[in-house]
N, C-alpha and C positions, 0 to 999 in steps of 0.2 A: 545206204550213205552211197552215196556216189564217188568213186576215185578219183584224187585230185587228174588234170592233166598231162605231170610234168611223172606221174608212179603208175606202175603197173599199181592193179585195186590193193592183193595182196600185201603190196607192199605199202600202202595205204594203213589199212586196215592194222599191221603190225605196228605202224607210227602208233598209231590212237591209242592202242591199246598199253604204250611204252609214257606219252605221255599224262594214260588214268593210273599208270602205276607207278607216276612218280621218277623213272626211269628213264636219267638225263645223259645215261653214257651208250650211245650202240653203235650200229654200223652208218657210216655217211654217204650221203648217197651216188659219193663222186666212187667211193669202195664199192660200193652193191650195183651199177652196176657194171662196174669192171670183175665182181662174181658173176653177174646174172651171164656176162657174154663167156667168163670162162664155166661157167657149168652149160651154157647155151656147146660145148666141146666134148662134155664126159657122158657118160652112159656105165655101168654097176652104180656102187654105192659112194654116195657124195656123204663127208662127217664134217661136223663143226664140233671146237670143244667150247663149251660160253655159249649159249643161244640166248638166253638174259632176254628180256619178250620178245625175239624171234626177229627183228629187223633183217642180221644178216640173212637168216633162213630162208625169208619171205625175196628174199632176192636171187636168194640162190635158185627161191624155187620158179620165180616168173623168168629163168633162162631152162630151164634141166628141159632135156627129151621126156619124153613117153618114158622109155626103154632103162630111166633112172631113177635111181632114189633117192630122199637125203637123211642121212641118219643123225639126230642136233639131243646132245647130254648137255643140262642144267644144272650147278649142285641146288640148288636153291628149289624149296619145290613149289614156294604158290608161285615164281618164277614159271616154271616150268609147268607149269599147272595154265597158268596166263596163258602159254604161249602156242602151250598143245591145244590146244579153246580155237586160236586162228587155222589147224589144220587138222581141226576137230573131221573134218569131210573130207581130206583127201588121203588118196591112200599110197602113192609118191612120199607122201610127209611123215618120219617118226619125231618125236621131242619122248627124252626119257627124261628122267631125273635123279641125275645119278653125278657122278664124278666123270670126270673126262675116260679115265683109264675103264670100264666098265665097256668100251666102243675099242675095244683093244680088240676081243673076241668075231666084231664084226668084219675085222681088216679084214685086207686093202681093201685103201680106198682108190678111187680114180681121184678124188683132190677131198681137200684140206683145210679148212677152215677154222684159223686161230688169232687169239689177243697175242700178241707180241707184247702185250702187258702179262702174261699170266706164265713166270722165263720158266716154269715144273715145267706146262703142257707145253712149252713154244721150243725146248730144246731140241735142240736136229739130232740126238743120239737119240732123245726120249719117243720120237712119232719115224724117225725113220723105215722101220720099219713096218709100219701101219700103213704107206704109202704103193701103190704095185707103178714098177718099170712102169714112167712116162706119166706116170699120174701127178697134180700138182698139188704142192703147200700153200698157200696165203695166210701169211702173217699181216693182220692189221694192227692200226695204232703204230706205225711207226714214225719222228720226227726224222725232216729230211736230213740229210748231212752230202756235203761237198764233200766233207776233207778220208784221209787213211793215213791210218786207223779211224773208223768213222767213230768219232763219237758223239752223247748224246749227256746233256748236265753238267758239261765240264769231264767226261771219263768217258774214256774207252766201250761201245759196245759191246761188248763181248759175242752176247746173240744175234746182232749183226753181222758181225765177222765168222758168226761161227755159219752163220748161211752165205752165207757169198762165198769160202772160201769151201767147203765140204766137198770132199771128190765127188758122192755121193749123188748129187745134186746141183743142175746151173741152174744159177741162181740173178735172178736181177731183185737188183731197185723199181720201182717206180712210184713217182710224185701224181698221187690223181690231183694233189690242190694246193696251193702254196707252202699251207701247214701240215701237208700231210701225207705220207707215203705207208707204200709195202713195198715188202715182201713175196717177190714168186718163186718159188725153186720149183723145179720141172725134176723125179728125176731119170735118172741116168737109166 
């Protein structure tokens, strides 16, 4: 299979797996390109909570330097197994079928990628100590908002507000498309 010209080969393989698995929720290309660019600046261990079919992992892998590794956890063992196949011959990526909290023993991380739709794992207090000083947290799936306080679906977005105001991080909301944002937080 040849990669589509607009996608790194590993990302194309993850998208193909995602489609075959009938999985429609995955890391967007706009977010993926940002992840690859951020991963290129990291060393040590990068982590992802919620592998899915490995699309976000693949974007991280497309940018990560040779001296870094990626550790990603997926609660659904079938999805974790499928994603692990993409990276079976890649010594820099480890996919584990486990709850995200099992990765705590591998912290601190130089970059942590997680889904803002999972409030337990995206809570700043739950993950602040998992990131090294100067490390980056990327929260995906944030609805763009131009108001303050931030509002999502008619309610104050407490998660976004928490990240943007926490003294342990310098944070920014970045629109990656007209209908999608990510929060990027760098630990002080």
